Structure formats: C-alpha cells, structure tokens
C-alpha positions in Angstrom: 82.3 138.0 115.6 84.4 141.2 115.1 81.6 143.3 116.6 81.4 141.1 119.6 85.1 141.4 120.2 84.9 145.2 119.7 82.0 145.4 122.2 83.9 143.3 124.8 87.2 145.2 124.5 85.4 148.6 124.7 83.5 147.4 127.7 86.8 146.5 129.4 88.2 149.9 128.7 85.1 151.7 130.0 85.2 149.6 133.2 88.9 150.3 133.6 88.3 154.0 133.4 85.0 153.7 135.4 83.3 155.7 132.8 80.5 153.9 130.9 80.0 157.0 128.7 83.7 157.1 127.6 83.8 157.8 123.8 86.0 155.3 122.0 87.0 155.1 118.4 89.5 152.8 116.7 92.1 155.5 116.8 91.6 156.3 120.5 95.0 156.1 122.1 95.2 154.0 125.2 97.4 156.2 127.2 96.9 159.7 125.9 93.1 159.7 125.1 91.8 157.0 127.5 94.3 157.6 130.3 95.7 154.1 130.9 99.0 153.8 132.6 101.5 150.9 132.4 99.8 149.0 135.1 96.4 149.4 133.4 97.9 148.1 130.2 99.2 145.0 131.9 95.8 144.4 133.6 94.1 144.9 130.2 96.4 142.3 128.6 95.6 139.9 131.4 91.9 140.5 131.1 92.1 139.9 127.4 94.0 136.7 127.9 91.4 135.4 130.4 88.4 136.5 128.4 89.5 135.2 125.0 91.8 132.3 126.1 94.8 133.7 124.4 98.4 134.5 125.4 99.7 138.0 124.7 103.4 138.4 124.8 105.1 141.4 126.5 106.4 142.7 123.2 102.9 142.6 121.7 101.5 144.4 124.7 104.1 147.1 124.3 103.0 147.7 120.7 99.3 148.3 121.7 98.9 152.0 121.4 95.3 152.4 120.1 92.0 150.6 120.5 92.5 149.2 117.0 95.9 147.8 118.0 94.1 145.9 120.8 91.4 144.6 118.5 94.0 143.6 115.9 96.0 141.7 118.6 93.0 139.8 119.8 91.8 139.1 116.3 95.3 137.7 115.3 95.4 135.4 118.3 91.8 134.2 117.7 92.6 133.6 114.0 95.6 131.5 115.0 93.5 129.4 117.3 91.1 128.6 114.5 93.9 127.6 112.2 95.7 125.5 114.7 
C-alpha cells in the first residue's frame, strides 16, 4: 500500500510541474527542489484530500516541506481511517 501511495503522490508532483521525468526522492523539498509555490501546495493538499478521501488541516499543510512529509501526512490520515 505504501508504494501505491508513493507512486500516486509522485505522479501528482510530476503532473504539477509538467515534468514526467522529474527526479524525486523522499528528501526532495517541495518548494526549493521541486519548485512548488504556496498556491501549488494548496492545490496539492486539495488533490490529496480528493484522491485519498482525507482532510488535511492548514497547519498540517504548512508543515509539509519534503516528499516524505507529504507521504507521512497521507499515511497518518489513512491509518486513522482504518482505526476509526
């Protein structure tokens, strides 16, 4: 399941940058390395919410700095859905 989530998140980021060959690692920084601006981050959060049926709070979105942060956020929300 984690690989599926990683694949989908990475695909979202590559589409956002319109660069299917974009090299991503867990430590890739969303703004500095990938080039997302604040509007892109909001759109990413909305896309994640729709794709994974989760709700990302503004404070959580502001803490997402790397690809791994995004993956951890999605994983946390999905884990909470399974528990609830």
